[in-house]
N, C-alpha and C positions, 0 to 999 in steps of 0.2 A: 169300581176298583176299591171303593172303601169297603164294601161288603167283604172283599177278600182278606182284610186286614185281621190279626189274631183278635180274639174277644178282649184279652187284658190289654193289648194295645189301646184298642178302642175306649175301654174303660179309662184309661189314663189320659187319653185325648180329650174325652169328654170332662174329665175333673180340671186338666189345664184350662180348657176354654172357659168353664165356670168361673176358676180362679182369674182368668184374664178380665173378665167382666168387671171386677173390683180394682182395676188399673185403669186410669182415665184415658190413655190413648186407645185402648183395646176394649171399651165397652160394647163396640160392636159385635165382638165375639159371642156376647150371651144370647144373640139370636141363633146361634148354632150350636150352642154347648151341650145341649141335651140329645142332639141329632145321633151321635155315635152310641150313647146309651140305649136309644131306641132301637137302633140297629142291632145291638147284641140281643135285645129282648125278642126281635122278629127272627134273628137268626136262630136262637135257643129254641124258641117256641116251634118253629118249623123243622127243627132238626131231627133227623131220624138216627143220628148216631149218638148223642149226648142223653144219657139214661137218666141221670139226676138233675133234670132241667131247673127245677125250684131252687134246689141248692147252689147250682152253678150261677144262676142269675142273681140270687140273693148275694152271693160272694162277690160277684163282678160289681153289682150297684153299690155294695158296701165300699169296695174298693174305691169307685168313683166318688160318693160322698165322703169318705174319710179323707182322701187327697184334697178336696176343696174345701172341706172345713179346717184342715191342717194348713193350708196355703194361705187362707183368709185370715184365720184367728189364732194362729200360733203363738203369737205375742202375748196371750192371756197367761202364760205360765210365768211371766214377770210379776204378776200378783199372786197367783195361786197355782200350784202344780195340779191340785185336785180339782180347781175350777176349770183348768184347761182341759184335763181329762174327760170331765163331765160334759163341756162345751163340744169338744171335738169327737171323742168317741161315741157318746151317747147321741149327739145330735146325729151323726152319720147314720147311727143304728136306726133312729126314728125316720130318717129320710128313706133308708132302705125299706123298712117295713111298708111305709105309704106307698112307695114304688111297687112292691109286691102285691099289696091290696088291689092295686090297678091292674097289675098283671094277672092276677086270679080273675078278676072281674072280666077283663077284656077275653079271657080264654073261655070264660063261661057263656059269654054272649055271644063270641065267636061270629061277629059281624065286622066288616071294614072300619065302619064308623066308631067302634068301640074305643079306638085309640084316643078320641076326643074326651073320653070319659077322664082321661087324666087331668084335664083342667079342673072340675070341680073337687075332684079328690085331693089335688095337690094344693089349691086355694084353701079348701076346707082345712087341710092339715095347718096351713101357715097361719090362719086366723086361729085354730084351736090352740096352737103352740104360743099363742099370747096370753091364754087365759088361765094355765095351770102353773103349778109350783116348780115344774122343770122348764119353764120358758127360757127360750134362748132364739131370738128372732134376728139375730146380726145378719143371718144369711137370707132372710126373705128375698126372694128373686128381685122383686121391684126397688130394693134398695141399690142395685147395681147403677141405677140411674143417677144416684146422689153425685156422682162423678161427672155426669153430663146432664145437668139438672134443666138445661134450656130445652132438653127433648121432651120434658115431661111437665110442661106448666099446666098442663090438663088435670095433674094431680089434685088440684082444687076440686074438682069433681069426683074423682074416683079413689083418691088415695093410693098408697103404695101399691095396693092389691091390683089396681090397675095396670102398673107395671109388670108385675107378675103375669097377669092374664095377657098382656101384650107378648111378652117372652115366649109363653107356652104355646100360643098360637102360631107364632112364627116357626119355632122349632118344629112343630107338627106338620106344618105346611112344607117346611124344607125336607123334612123325612119322608114324605108322601112322594116328593118329586124324585128322590133318590131311589126309593124302593120301587117306583113304577117306571124308572129309568125314561121318564118323559120330561125333555127340557124344551117343548115348544113355547113360544113367546107367551102364549096364553097361560100356560101353567107357571112360567117363571113371573109372570106379572103379578101373581097372587101374593106370594111373600114379600116381593119388593114393594108392592104397593102397601101391604100391612106395616111394613116398616117405615116408609116414607110419609103417608098420610098423618100418622099422630105427630110425627116431628114438624111437619108443615103447620098443623093445627097448634103446636106448642109455639111455633114463632109467630102465628097470627095474634095469639094471647099476648105474647110480648110486645107486639107492635102497638097494643092499646095500653101499655104500662104508662103512667104518668110522667112526663120527662121533666116537670118542675113542680116544686111543692106549692100547696096552696098556702100563699101568705097569710092568710086570715085564719089559718088552723093552729091551735095552741099545741106548741111542741114541748116536750119534757127533757130536760137536759139529765143525762144520765152519765156516771162516771164508773167505769169498771177497773177495780184494781186486780192486777195478777201478783200476787205476792212472792211466787216462785220458792215456796217452801218444800224441800225434800220430805217426801211422805215416810221415806224408809229411815232417814237418819235425824230428821230435826222435827218434823211436824208435831208428832205426839210425844216428844221426849224432851222439850224444854217447858218451862212455866208459860201457861196462856198469857201473862202479862209481857212477856218479852215480844210476842208475835204483835201484841196490840200496840206496845211501844213502837215497834217497826212500822205498823200501819201508820202512825202519826208522822212519822218521818217520809213515809212513801207519799203520803197525800198533801203534805205542805204545800202550799200553794195552789192546791188542785181544786179546792172547795171554796165556794163563795155563796152568796145569798140567792144566786140564780139556779144552783144546782137542785134537781129534784129528787133524784136517786143516785144512792152510793151502793154497789153491788160488790160482794165479797163471795169467794168460792165456797164450794161444798165442804163442810165441817171445818169451816175457819176458826169457830169458836171452839176450842178443843177441851175447854171445861166441861165436866158433866152437869149441865144445868137442870135442876129438878123443876118440872112443870107444877105450876101451882105456888112456887117459891122463887119465882125470877127476881124478885127484889132483894134475895140474899146472894145474887150471883155477882162476883167481883167484875167478871169481864162484861155484863151489861151496864153496870154501875159505869165503869171505865168508858163505855161507849156514849152513856148518857152525859156524863160528865165532860169528857174531851170533846165531843163532836155535837150531839143533838142540842145541848144547851146553847152552844154558839150559832147553830144553825137551825133555828126552830121549824124551818119550812121543809128540812130535809127528811126523807125516808130512807132507811138503812135496810137493804136485803141482804141477807147471809146466811150461810150454811152453819150449823150448829150440832153439837151433840147434846140431846136432853134426855132425860130419864123421868119416867112416871111411877111413883110408889103407889101401889094400890091400897086403898082404905079396907079396915077390917070389914069382911063381909060383902066386899065388891067382887064381882064376877071377874075371875082372871083369864087373861087371853092365853092361847096356846103358845105364845112365844115368851111369856114372862118366866122370869128365873127367881128362885128362891135367893134371898140375900143373906149370905155367910150362914150363921146358925140361927138365924131370928126366923120369925114366921112372916116377914114381910116379902112381898113379892114384888120385882120391878120388871118395867118394860124399858128397854133402851130403843132411841130412835135416831137414825139419819134425819135430821131436821132442817126445813127452809123457815127463816123466821123474818119477820119485818118489825122494824123498830122505828118509832116516831112518837112525837108527843102525844098522841093518841092511845099509845099503849103498845102492846105485843101481840102479834098472831102467830100462830105456827102451823106448819103443814109437815107431815111425816112422810117421808119417801115410801112409797107402796109398791113399786116394782123393783124388787130386790133381786141382786144376781144370786142365782142358784149355787149353792155351795162355796159362796164367798162371802154374802151378807146374810145368808138364810140357808138353813137346813131345810130341804123340801119336805112337805108334808109335816110340819112342826108336832101336830098332834099324834101323829104317828111314831115319828123318829126323835122324839124329845130328848132322849137319852145321848142321842149322838149329835147334839148341837154344837157341843164345844170344837167339833171338827171343822164347823165353819170358820172361814180364815177373817181376821181382823182388817176391814179396810176403811173403818170410820173412827177408830178410836174406842170401839166397844166390841166385845167378844160374844160370840154365839149368835143365834138368829135374832134379827131385829124385829120390832113391832112395826105395824102399818096402819092405815086407815082405809076407809071405804070412799070417802068423798074427795074430790078435788078441789081442795080448798083454793079460792082466789083471794089474793092480798089487795085490798082497796086502800089507796093513800088518802090524804087528808079530805075530808068531807066526800070521800067516795067519788072522786073525779076520774080516778084511773084504775082499772083492774090488771094485775099482775098475777101470771101464771108462774108460781116458782117450781119449775121442772127441775129434777135432781137427777143429773148424771145420766145412769142407764135408762130413766124414764122417757128421756128423749128420743129413744128407738122406736116408740110406739104411737102410731099414728091416731088411733082412735082414742087413745088414753089421753094424749095432747090435747085433742079435739075436745074432750070433757071440759077441761078449763075454759076454752073460749065459749062453750054453752053455758058456763057458770058466769060469763061476763068478763074474761079477761081481754084486755086491749093489748097487753104486750106479753110476750114470752120471756122470761128470764131463766137461762139454763145455769144452773150452779154445778160445777163439776170439778173433779180433781183426777186428770188423766195422768198424772205423774207416776202412778203405780206400773203403767205399760212401759215406761221409759220412752225413748225417741224411736218408736216403732210405727208401723202403719196403723196400729190400734187407735192413737188420738186423732190421726187424720181421717180415718173412716168415721168415728164418732162426731167429728166436727161436720164432715160431709152429709151425714144423715140429718143434722139440724136444717141444712138448706131445704129438705123435702118438708120438714115441719112448717117452715116458713111458707112455702108454696101452698100446702094443703089448706091453712089457715089463713094465708094472707094477713100475716102479723109480723111485725118487726121483731126480731130476737135480739137481746143482749146476752151474751154467752161468756160467762165468766169462769175462767179454768185456772186452777191453783198455779200450774206450771206452763199453762198455754195448751192450745191456741184460743186465746180471747179474742172476741171480735163483736162486730154488729152485722146482722144479717138483713137484708132488705126482705119485703113480702115476696119479691121474686127469685129470691135465694141467692142473691148476690152479697159476696162477703166484703165487709168494709173494715178497714183499720186492723187488720189481723196482726197479732203480736207474735214476735219471735218464740219458739218453743224453748222453755228452760231459762228464762231471763224475767226480771222483774219488769213490769210495765204498767202504765196506766194509759186508759183511752178515754174519750169524751165524745158524746154525740147529742145533737137534739133529737129525739125520737118522736115520730108522728104516730099517733094513736089510730087504731082503726076500729070500727064499730061493726061493719057488716059480717055476716055469716056466710062462708063459702056453701057451696052445695053439699061438700062432704061434711063439714062441720053441722050443717042443718039436719042432713038426712043420714049421717054416719057412713059407715064402710059397707054399703049396699052390696058390692060385689062380693065381700067375704061372707057375708051374713046369708045370702042366697046360696053361695057355693058350700057354706057349712051344712045347710039343710040338705041341698041335694046330695053332698057326700055321704050323709048318715043314711039316706034313702038308698042311695046306690049300694052301700055296704050290706044294707038289710036285703036289697033285691040279689046281691051276690050270695048271700048264705041261701036264700030261698032256691035259687037255680043250683046251688050246690046239692042241697038236699033232694031236690026234682031228679038230679041225674044220679044220685047215688041209690 
């Protein structure tokens, strides 16, 4: 019966089912979401009526992916209309191109099993999409389980790509059932079993979760401050010392000699702090005089705006901008900063939002970088760094992963911090740009997957919320209300073990990417052989 539906209706159904996967009660729909789109491909490929088959399928697949992107990430326009257009329109185009690459290969192979080639091609696309300047991985299929994280405790072995693989396998099995019109128990058992078994495995892993804390293990008292400063009307428009005075009022009575970490959100220090001249910063002097001298055991982890001035003759980065009419070049950074009595350590956010914090391919499009939207108190493309810097506290007892905002969406990227010795993950973010939309809730949910993949406790500090602590099994604790001032405290337990995913990386993505490249080459060989 579903084969009789018009193709454009099938395209819309597929898009709505994909979108429903990002809504907690309806995550199960993700296992059937691609089936209507696969039916469209099968109908068009075998049609004797449709003349421009490639054009028809391209248009219908784009309709599906556009509606899906729009339904899940429409809220981006609150931060940037240009960023929203890039994320929604361009991402849908990329998805449609990938789908058509698979379709062309399937047609050239002309075997029933060729449908399974969609798996490495799509997984290779998802991984490749994390590596280039136009990266936007919000709609990685495996992210849908952020809303049902107890189904995917095995992400500690596979990462999010394991979830994408799971979804693709089930969708293909269901499609084959419908196409072959074979609903015998033996055939029905295949997709049902593939859905149920991973969930059972996940709950078995949960059954081994420690129910009580090890009383002999040292814990670290962590205080998260949610200042709730409106990023549109306040944050970058009043003097930095006003915000710091408000901080003292907010933490009054919350700090004592037992507190190890004080966590402040992304770009909390709005002053442009020149790197190498930190001793000239009024904001840093304020924190030292007002807090650190009173609590010498304390370590402050905060977001900041920092600037690096290149010395004469020093190699200039692609993102550097010329300062006024002088010959001086500057790089601006969205920075994570650690402050304690041992000194200052910085990390530069390096997964930047395309079209928002960075003009893609800056070496090529340098003249257009002023079109990048200001989301951190600096204009134009921001600078980055290649290493994942881990902050170590006093005497290098504990390593902190200073993950800044959008970076928390990238599994292998966050795992790099753990490989470099991080025992905790501190996510510093400012989700107030998106206002009270699904955006900040999705961002929070993705953090649960990072906890599962790395088995690390997370302290999530968001300017306007939602701030919280997340256990290594993805459970959210002490979640703060959105758009309210708040302070939460927890004794966090460090973990040293590396999960399979951290130790060996995203093996599913690595292997799929290699296979996808080989398949594309094979497709071209087949094309020329038949021409």
